[in-house]
PDB file as gemmi writes it, atoms N, CA and C in Angstrom:
CRYST1    1.000    1.000    1.000  90.00  90.00  90.00 P 1                      
ATOM      1  N   MET A   1     -15.047  16.650  -0.756  1.00  0.00           N  
ATOM      2  CA  MET A   1     -13.524  17.190  -0.695  1.00  0.00           C  
ATOM      3  C   MET A   1     -12.786  15.796  -2.051  1.00  0.00           C  
ATOM      4  N   ASP A   2     -12.188  17.374  -2.550  1.00  0.00           N  
ATOM      5  CA  ASP A   2     -11.526  16.659  -3.699  1.00  0.00           C  
ATOM      6  C   ASP A   2     -10.192  15.939  -3.049  1.00  0.00           C  
ATOM      7  N   LYS A   3     -10.887  14.295  -3.966  1.00  0.00           N  
ATOM      8  CA  LYS A   3     -10.152  12.628  -3.322  1.00  0.00           C  
ATOM      9  C   LYS A   3      -8.602  12.848  -3.987  1.00  0.00           C  
ATOM     10  N   ILE A   4      -8.409  13.790  -5.040  1.00  0.00           N  
ATOM     11  CA  ILE A   4      -6.724  13.720  -6.302  1.00  0.00           C  
ATOM     12  C   ILE A   4      -6.179  14.872  -5.273  1.00  0.00           C  
ATOM     13  N   PHE A   5      -6.703  15.591  -4.584  1.00  0.00           N  
ATOM     14  CA  PHE A   5      -5.851  17.015  -3.565  1.00  0.00           C  
ATOM     15  C   PHE A   5      -6.016  15.748  -2.184  1.00  0.00           C  
ATOM     16  N   LYS A   6      -6.330  14.875  -1.348  1.00  0.00           N  
ATOM     17  CA  LYS A   6      -5.496  14.367  -0.130  1.00  0.00           C  
ATOM     18  C   LYS A   6      -5.267  13.414  -0.690  1.00  0.00           C  
ATOM     19  N   LYS A   7      -5.473  12.930  -1.680  1.00  0.00           N  
ATOM     20  CA  LYS A   7      -4.569  11.727  -2.116  1.00  0.00           C  
ATOM     21  C   LYS A   7      -2.577  12.957  -2.145  1.00  0.00           C  
ATOM     22  N   LYS A   8      -2.758  13.700  -3.253  1.00  0.00           N  
ATOM     23  CA  LYS A   8      -1.870  14.422  -3.513  1.00  0.00           C  
ATOM     24  C   LYS A   8      -0.852  14.874  -2.310  1.00  0.00           C  
ATOM     25  N   ILE A   9      -1.776  15.055  -1.334  1.00  0.00           N  
ATOM     26  CA  ILE A   9      -0.981  15.916  -0.369  1.00  0.00           C  
ATOM     27  C   ILE A   9      -0.564  14.673   1.112  1.00  0.00           C  
ATOM     28  N   LEU A  10      -1.406  13.442   1.213  1.00  0.00           N  
ATOM     29  CA  LEU A  10      -0.708  12.482   2.001  1.00  0.00           C  
ATOM     30  C   LEU A  10       0.670  11.838   1.118  1.00  0.00           C  
ATOM     31  N   HIS A  11       0.410  11.828   0.304  1.00  0.00           N  
ATOM     32  CA  HIS A  11       1.716  11.138  -0.691  1.00  0.00           C  
ATOM     33  C   HIS A  11       2.730  11.975  -0.716  1.00  0.00           C  
ATOM     34  N   ARG A  12       2.581  13.697  -0.231  1.00  0.00           N  
ATOM     35  CA  ARG A  12       3.535  14.788  -0.549  1.00  0.00           C  
ATOM     36  C   ARG A  12       4.428  14.423   0.546  1.00  0.00           C  
ATOM     37  N   ALA A  13       3.812  13.920   1.731  1.00  0.00           N  
ATOM     38  CA  ALA A  13       3.676  14.011   4.148  1.00  0.00           C  
ATOM     39  C   ALA A  13       4.611  12.904   3.753  1.00  0.00           C  
ATOM     40  N   LYS A  14       4.504  11.886   2.814  1.00  0.00           N  
ATOM     41  CA  LYS A  14       5.149  10.625   3.579  1.00  0.00           C  
ATOM     42  C   LYS A  14       6.526  10.429   2.538  1.00  0.00           C  
ATOM     43  N   TYR A  15       7.069  11.480   1.976  1.00  0.00           N  
ATOM     44  CA  TYR A  15       8.040  11.343   1.146  1.00  0.00           C  
ATOM     45  C   TYR A  15       8.552  12.559   1.219  1.00  0.00           C  
ATOM     46  N   ARG A  16       9.513  13.326   2.790  1.00  0.00           N  
ATOM     47  CA  ARG A  16       9.918  14.389   3.082  1.00  0.00           C  
ATOM     48  C   ARG A  16      11.646  14.432   2.573  1.00  0.00           C  
ATOM     49  N   GLY A  17      11.769  13.312   2.614  1.00  0.00           N  
ATOM     50  CA  GLY A  17      13.159  13.317   2.129  1.00  0.00           C  
ATOM     51  C   GLY A  17      14.263  13.449   3.485  1.00  0.00           C  
ATOM     52  N   ILE A  18      14.136  13.673   4.454  1.00  0.00           N  
ATOM     53  CA  ILE A  18      14.752  13.710   5.720  1.00  0.00           C  
ATOM     54  C   ILE A  18      13.938  12.314   6.365  1.00  0.00           C  
ATOM     55  N   LYS A  19      14.444  11.470   6.895  1.00  0.00           N  
ATOM     56  CA  LYS A  19      13.885  10.205   7.833  1.00  0.00           C  
ATOM     57  C   LYS A  19      13.215  10.216   8.705  1.00  0.00           C  
ATOM     58  N   GLU A  20      13.763  11.576   9.744  1.00  0.00           N  
ATOM     59  CA  GLU A  20      12.461  12.041  11.097  1.00  0.00           C  
ATOM     60  C   GLU A  20      11.774  12.354  10.145  1.00  0.00           C  
ATOM     61  N   LEU A  21      11.770  13.121   9.562  1.00  0.00           N  
ATOM     62  CA  LEU A  21      10.217  13.397   9.509  1.00  0.00           C  
ATOM     63  C   LEU A  21       9.381  12.934   8.818  1.00  0.00           C  
ATOM     64  N   ASP A  22       9.490  11.531   7.674  1.00  0.00           N  
ATOM     65  CA  ASP A  22       8.798  10.446   6.617  1.00  0.00           C  
ATOM     66  C   ASP A  22       8.558  10.048   7.856  1.00  0.00           C  
ATOM     67  N   ILE A  23       8.890   9.386   9.673  1.00  0.00           N  
ATOM     68  CA  ILE A  23       8.310   8.739  10.524  1.00  0.00           C  
ATOM     69  C   ILE A  23       7.362   9.313  11.161  1.00  0.00           C  
ATOM     70  N   ILE A  24       7.693  10.695  11.287  1.00  0.00           N  
ATOM     71  CA  ILE A  24       6.279  11.443  12.058  1.00  0.00           C  
ATOM     72  C   ILE A  24       5.321  11.589  11.369  1.00  0.00           C  
ATOM     73  N   PHE A  25       5.498  11.508   9.678  1.00  0.00           N  
ATOM     74  CA  PHE A  25       4.351  11.894   8.443  1.00  0.00           C  
ATOM     75  C   PHE A  25       3.456  10.714   8.220  1.00  0.00           C  
ATOM     76  N   GLU A  26       4.313   9.170   8.528  1.00  0.00           N  
ATOM     77  CA  GLU A  26       4.056   7.596   8.504  1.00  0.00           C  
ATOM     78  C   GLU A  26       2.671   7.902   9.785  1.00  0.00           C  
ATOM     79  N   ARG A  27       3.641   8.725  10.826  1.00  0.00           N  
ATOM     80  CA  ARG A  27       2.487   7.890  11.787  1.00  0.00           C  
ATOM     81  C   ARG A  27       1.397   8.973  12.094  1.00  0.00           C  
ATOM     82  N   PHE A  28       1.581   9.697  11.402  1.00  0.00           N  
ATOM     83  CA  PHE A  28       0.547  11.124  11.463  1.00  0.00           C  
ATOM     84  C   PHE A  28      -0.434  10.759  10.586  1.00  0.00           C  
ATOM     85  N   ILE A  29      -0.277  10.128   9.357  1.00  0.00           N  
ATOM     86  CA  ILE A  29      -1.082   9.799   8.054  1.00  0.00           C  
ATOM     87  C   ILE A  29      -1.699   8.479   9.108  1.00  0.00           C  
ATOM     88  N   LYS A  30      -1.022   7.631   9.569  1.00  0.00           N  
ATOM     89  CA  LYS A  30      -1.596   6.631   9.699  1.00  0.00           C  
ATOM     90  C   LYS A  30      -2.763   6.751  11.061  1.00  0.00           C  
ATOM     91  N   ARG A  31      -3.055   7.467  11.990  1.00  0.00           N  
ATOM     92  CA  ARG A  31      -3.320   8.263  13.160  1.00  0.00           C  
ATOM     93  C   ARG A  31      -4.876   8.921  12.752  1.00  0.00           C  
ATOM     94  N   PHE A  32      -4.350  10.075  11.352  1.00  0.00           N  
ATOM     95  CA  PHE A  32      -4.705  11.101  11.295  1.00  0.00           C  
ATOM     96  C   PHE A  32      -5.875  11.121   9.462  1.00  0.00           C  
ATOM     97  N   GLY A  33      -5.247  10.173   8.986  1.00  0.00           N  
ATOM     98  CA  GLY A  33      -5.393  10.697   7.640  1.00  0.00           C  
ATOM     99  C   GLY A  33      -6.081  10.515   7.251  1.00  0.00           C  
ATOM    100  N   ASN A  34      -7.058   9.265   7.986  1.00  0.00           N  
ATOM    101  CA  ASN A  34      -8.595   9.555   6.889  1.00  0.00           C  
ATOM    102  C   ASN A  34      -9.668   9.769   7.851  1.00  0.00           C  
ATOM    103  N   THR A  35      -9.064  11.025   8.954  1.00  0.00           N  
ATOM    104  CA  THR A  35     -10.390  11.803   9.175  1.00  0.00           C  
ATOM    105  C   THR A  35     -10.250  13.613   8.838  1.00  0.00           C  
ATOM    106  N   LEU A  36      -8.847  14.179   8.304  1.00  0.00           N  
ATOM    107  CA  LEU A  36      -8.367  14.844   7.819  1.00  0.00           C  
ATOM    108  C   LEU A  36      -9.844  15.971   7.148  1.00  0.00           C  
ATOM    109  N   THR A  37      -9.746  16.917   7.336  1.00  0.00           N  
ATOM    110  CA  THR A  37     -10.955  18.181   6.492  1.00  0.00           C  
ATOM    111  C   THR A  37     -10.289  18.875   5.587  1.00  0.00           C  
ATOM    112  N   LYS A  38     -11.022  19.232   4.943  1.00  0.00           N  
ATOM    113  CA  LYS A  38     -10.066  20.038   3.827  1.00  0.00           C  
ATOM    114  C   LYS A  38      -9.623  21.013   4.473  1.00  0.00           C  
ATOM    115  N   SER A  39     -10.062  21.737   5.284  1.00  0.00           N  
ATOM    116  CA  SER A  39      -9.316  23.121   5.963  1.00  0.00           C  
ATOM    117  C   SER A  39      -8.123  22.447   6.504  1.00  0.00           C  
ATOM    118  N   GLU A  40      -7.636  21.492   6.951  1.00  0.00           N  
ATOM    119  CA  GLU A  40      -6.765  20.430   7.560  1.00  0.00           C  
ATOM    120  C   GLU A  40      -5.582  20.155   6.713  1.00  0.00           C  
ATOM    121  N   LEU A  41      -6.106  19.563   5.493  1.00  0.00           N  
ATOM    122  CA  LEU A  41      -5.237  19.731   4.231  1.00  0.00           C  
ATOM    123  C   LEU A  41      -4.839  20.567   3.996  1.00  0.00           C  
ATOM    124  N   ILE A  42      -5.364  22.126   3.744  1.00  0.00           N  
ATOM    125  CA  ILE A  42      -4.495  22.597   3.439  1.00  0.00           C  
ATOM    126  C   ILE A  42      -3.520  23.305   4.550  1.00  0.00           C  
ATOM    127  N   GLU A  43      -4.152  23.641   5.703  1.00  0.00           N  
ATOM    128  CA  GLU A  43      -2.952  23.653   6.756  1.00  0.00           C  
ATOM    129  C   GLU A  43      -1.281  22.917   6.561  1.00  0.00           C  
ATOM    130  N   LEU A  44      -1.912  20.923   6.644  1.00  0.00           N  
ATOM    131  CA  LEU A  44      -1.048  20.202   6.065  1.00  0.00           C  
ATOM    132  C   LEU A  44       0.081  20.661   4.565  1.00  0.00           C  
ATOM    133  N   GLU A  45      -0.694  21.086   3.671  1.00  0.00           N  
ATOM    134  CA  GLU A  45      -0.183  21.267   2.727  1.00  0.00           C  
ATOM    135  C   GLU A  45       0.736  22.506   3.168  1.00  0.00           C  
ATOM    136  N   TYR A  46       0.637  23.944   4.009  1.00  0.00           N  
ATOM    137  CA  TYR A  46       0.770  25.132   3.839  1.00  0.00           C  
ATOM    138  C   TYR A  46       2.351  24.499   4.432  1.00  0.00           C  
ATOM    139  N   LEU A  47       2.830  23.728   5.647  1.00  0.00           N  
ATOM    140  CA  LEU A  47       3.429  22.668   5.999  1.00  0.00           C  
ATOM    141  C   LEU A  47       4.944  21.826   5.402  1.00  0.00           C  
ATOM    142  N   LEU A  48       4.008  21.090   4.318  1.00  0.00           N  
ATOM    143  CA  LEU A  48       4.903  20.807   3.479  1.00  0.00           C  
ATOM    144  C   LEU A  48       5.698  21.629   2.721  1.00  0.00           C  
ATOM    145  N   ASP A  49       4.888  23.060   2.408  1.00  0.00           N  
ATOM    146  CA  ASP A  49       6.003  23.571   1.507  1.00  0.00           C  
ATOM    147  C   ASP A  49       7.219  24.310   1.908  1.00  0.00           C  
ATOM    148  N   MET A  50       7.103  24.106   3.735  1.00  0.00           N  
ATOM    149  CA  MET A  50       8.225  24.541   4.562  1.00  0.00           C  
ATOM    150  C   MET A  50       9.308  23.804   4.300  1.00  0.00           C  
ATOM    151  N   PRO A  51      10.433  24.237   4.472  1.00  0.00           N  
ATOM    152  CA  PRO A  51      11.957  23.768   4.527  1.00  0.00           C  
ATOM    153  C   PRO A  51      11.923  22.696   5.819  1.00  0.00           C  
ATOM    154  N   ASP A  52      12.525  21.469   5.347  1.00  0.00           N  
ATOM    155  CA  ASP A  52      12.579  20.139   5.854  1.00  0.00           C  
ATOM    156  C   ASP A  52      12.962  20.681   7.574  1.00  0.00           C  
ATOM    157  N   ASN A  53      14.435  21.373   7.632  1.00  0.00           N  
ATOM    158  CA  ASN A  53      14.524  21.568   9.059  1.00  0.00           C  
ATOM    159  C   ASN A  53      14.055  22.798  10.045  1.00  0.00           C  
ATOM    160  N   GLU A  54      13.602  23.796   8.717  1.00  0.00           N  
ATOM    161  CA  GLU A  54      12.374  24.271   9.882  1.00  0.00           C  
ATOM    162  C   GLU A  54      11.126  23.836  10.555  1.00  0.00           C  
ATOM    163  N   LEU A  55      10.262  23.489   9.635  1.00  0.00           N  
ATOM    164  CA  LEU A  55       9.000  22.118  10.318  1.00  0.00           C  
ATOM    165  C   LEU A  55       9.865  21.346  11.570  1.00  0.00           C  
ATOM    166  N   LEU A  56      11.063  20.638  11.125  1.00  0.00           N  
ATOM    167  CA  LEU A  56      11.184  19.778  12.537  1.00  0.00           C  
ATOM    168  C   LEU A  56      11.798  21.010  13.555  1.00  0.00           C  
ATOM    169  N   ASP A  57      12.743  21.851  13.739  1.00  0.00           N  
ATOM    170  CA  ASP A  57      12.593  22.982  14.435  1.00  0.00           C  
ATOM    171  C   ASP A  57      11.104  22.953  15.348  1.00  0.00           C  
ATOM    172  N   ILE A  58      10.206  23.119  14.369  1.00  0.00           N  
ATOM    173  CA  ILE A  58       8.878  23.358  15.044  1.00  0.00           C  
ATOM    174  C   ILE A  58       7.634  23.058  15.564  1.00  0.00           C  
ATOM    175  N   ILE A  59       8.058  21.527  14.696  1.00  0.00           N  
ATOM    176  CA  ILE A  59       7.864  20.077  16.051  1.00  0.00           C  
ATOM    177  C   ILE A  59       8.412  20.245  16.606  1.00  0.00           C  
ATOM    178  N   PHE A  60       9.491  20.009  17.549  1.00  0.00           N  
ATOM    179  CA  PHE A  60       9.859  19.956  18.697  1.00  0.00           C  
ATOM    180  C   PHE A  60       9.854  20.978  19.082  1.00  0.00           C  
ATOM    181  N   GLN A  61      10.153  22.075  19.428  1.00  0.00           N  
ATOM    182  CA  GLN A  61       9.986  22.959  19.789  1.00  0.00           C  
ATOM    183  C   GLN A  61       9.155  24.435  19.909  1.00  0.00           C  
ATOM    184  N   ASN A  62       7.826  22.886  20.548  1.00  0.00           N  
ATOM    185  CA  ASN A  62       6.403  23.341  20.828  1.00  0.00           C  
ATOM    186  C   ASN A  62       6.208  24.768  21.161  1.00  0.00           C  
ATOM    187  N   ASN A  63       7.157  25.162  22.352  1.00  0.00           N  
ATOM    188  CA  ASN A  63       6.759  26.781  22.798  1.00  0.00           C  
ATOM    189  C   ASN A  63       7.201  27.544  22.273  1.00  0.00           C  
ATOM    190  N   ASN A  64       7.691  27.405  21.050  1.00  0.00           N  
ATOM    191  CA  ASN A  64       8.335  28.728  19.832  1.00  0.00           C  
ATOM    192  C   ASN A  64       6.857  28.427  18.428  1.00  0.00           C  
ATOM    193  N   ILE A  65       6.191  27.947  18.415  1.00  0.00           N  
ATOM    194  CA  ILE A  65       5.305  27.572  17.351  1.00  0.00           C  
ATOM    195  C   ILE A  65       5.093  29.355  17.027  1.00  0.00           C  
ATOM    196  N   PRO A  66       5.438  29.961  15.266  1.00  0.00           N  
ATOM    197  CA  PRO A  66       4.823  31.201  14.972  1.00  0.00           C  
ATOM    198  C   PRO A  66       3.035  31.219  14.650  1.00  0.00           C  
ATOM    199  N   GLU A  67       2.714  32.389  15.085  1.00  0.00           N  
ATOM    200  CA  GLU A  67       1.258  32.334  15.497  1.00  0.00           C  
ATOM    201  C   GLU A  67       0.389  32.114  13.666  1.00  0.00           C  
ATOM    202  N   ASN A  68       1.660  32.119  12.903  1.00  0.00           N  
ATOM    203  CA  ASN A  68       1.036  31.667  11.889  1.00  0.00           C  
ATOM    204  C   ASN A  68       0.423  30.443  11.668  1.00  0.00           C  
ATOM    205  N   LEU A  69       1.267  29.428  12.563  1.00  0.00           N  
ATOM    206  CA  LEU A  69       1.522  27.802  11.957  1.00  0.00           C  
ATOM    207  C   LEU A  69       0.730  27.322  13.215  1.00  0.00           C  
ATOM    208  N   ASN A  70       0.572  28.102  14.433  1.00  0.00           N  
ATOM    209  CA  ASN A  70      -0.159  27.910  15.221  1.00  0.00           C  
ATOM    210  C   ASN A  70      -1.867  27.162  15.080  1.00  0.00           C  
ATOM    211  N   ASN A  71      -1.608  25.406  14.903  1.00  0.00           N  
ATOM    212  CA  ASN A  71      -2.919  25.057  14.251  1.00  0.00           C  
ATOM    213  C   ASN A  71      -3.356  23.709  14.294  1.00  0.00           C  
ATOM    214  N   LYS A  72      -4.491  23.141  14.113  1.00  0.00           N  
ATOM    215  CA  LYS A  72      -4.085  21.715  14.167  1.00  0.00           C  
ATOM    216  C   LYS A  72      -3.366  20.556  14.198  1.00  0.00           C  
ATOM    217  N   ILE A  73      -2.946  20.720  13.025  1.00  0.00           N  
ATOM    218  CA  ILE A  73      -2.339  19.848  12.305  1.00  0.00           C  
ATOM    219  C   ILE A  73      -1.073  19.996  12.936  1.00  0.00           C  
ATOM    220  N   ILE A  74      -0.498  20.661  13.426  1.00  0.00           N  
ATOM    221  CA  ILE A  74       1.021  21.354  14.174  1.00  0.00           C  
ATOM    222  C   ILE A  74       0.331  20.540  15.229  1.00  0.00           C  
ATOM    223  N   LYS A  75      -0.492  20.873  16.152  1.00  0.00           N  
ATOM    224  CA  LYS A  75      -0.684  19.818  17.338  1.00  0.00           C  
ATOM    225  C   LYS A  75      -0.898  18.974  17.180  1.00  0.00           C  
ATOM    226  N   LYS A  76      -1.154  18.274  15.955  1.00  0.00           N  
ATOM    227  CA  LYS A  76      -1.717  16.517  16.158  1.00  0.00           C  
ATOM    228  C   LYS A  76      -0.203  16.228  15.739  1.00  0.00           C  
ATOM    229  N   LEU A  77       0.850  17.219  14.997  1.00  0.00           N  
ATOM    230  CA  LEU A  77       2.521  16.717  14.724  1.00  0.00           C  
ATOM    231  C   LEU A  77       3.132  15.928  15.928  1.00  0.00           C  
ATOM    232  N   MET A  78       2.540  16.848  17.104  1.00  0.00           N  
ATOM    233  CA  MET A  78       3.098  16.856  18.165  1.00  0.00           C  
ATOM    234  C   MET A  78       3.074  16.033  19.255  1.00  0.00           C  
ATOM    235  N   PHE A  79       1.987  15.795  18.893  1.00  0.00           N  
ATOM    236  CA  PHE A  79       1.017  15.288  19.676  1.00  0.00           C  
ATOM    237  C   PHE A  79       1.599  13.313  19.243  1.00  0.00           C  
ATOM    238  N   ILE A  80       1.963  13.231  18.203  1.00  0.00           N  
ATOM    239  CA  ILE A  80       2.640  11.838  17.571  1.00  0.00           C  
ATOM    240  C   ILE A  80       4.287  11.997  17.992  1.00  0.00           C  
ATOM    241  N   CYS A  81       4.842  13.293  18.002  1.00  0.00           N  
ATOM    242  CA  CYS A  81       6.011  13.108  18.359  1.00  0.00           C  
ATOM    243  C   CYS A  81       5.698  13.164  19.851  1.00  0.00           C  
ATOM    244  N   ASN A  82       5.094  13.447  20.545  1.00  0.00           N  
ATOM    245  CA  ASN A  82       5.243  13.527  22.286  1.00  0.00           C  
ATOM    246  C   ASN A  82       4.537  11.960  22.720  1.00  0.00           C  
ATOM    247  N   ALA A  83       4.144  11.250  21.884  1.00  0.00           N  
ATOM    248  CA  ALA A  83       3.489   9.918  22.228  1.00  0.00           C  
ATOM    249  C   ALA A  83       4.462   8.893  22.686  1.00  0.00           C  
ATOM    250  N   LYS A  84       5.763   9.754  22.634  1.00  0.00           N  
ATOM    251  CA  LYS A  84       7.153   8.344  22.983  1.00  0.00           C  
ATOM    252  C   LYS A  84       6.928   7.182  21.841  1.00  0.00           C  
ATOM    253  N   GLN A  85       6.066   6.872  20.845  1.00  0.00           N  
ATOM    254  CA  GLN A  85       6.733   6.560  19.102  1.00  0.00           C  
ATOM    255  C   GLN A  85       7.326   6.278  18.655  1.00  0.00           C  
ATOM    256  N   LEU A  86       7.779   7.335  18.603  1.00  0.00           N  
ATOM    257  CA  LEU A  86       9.495   7.253  17.833  1.00  0.00           C  
ATOM    258  C   LEU A  86      10.731   6.342  18.146  1.00  0.00           C  
TER     259      LEU A  86                                                      
END                                                                             
């Protein structure tokens, strides 16, 4: 796996601009960052391209996930949010 690509994606995840997402992604990276596959990093990159508010809505309204976003990364992000860590 391309280490530069992984480093770039994880850096982008840490600095979203909305504090709530910064906290969610910080915990996500601590929990899953070392084990992400290349396909999961690509899924994460796709999510990072989304507007912050839209991404927050999807993470917290887990019953309305668009089919194209229903992937391992979204499930892991929802797990982080539902783990009562926030």
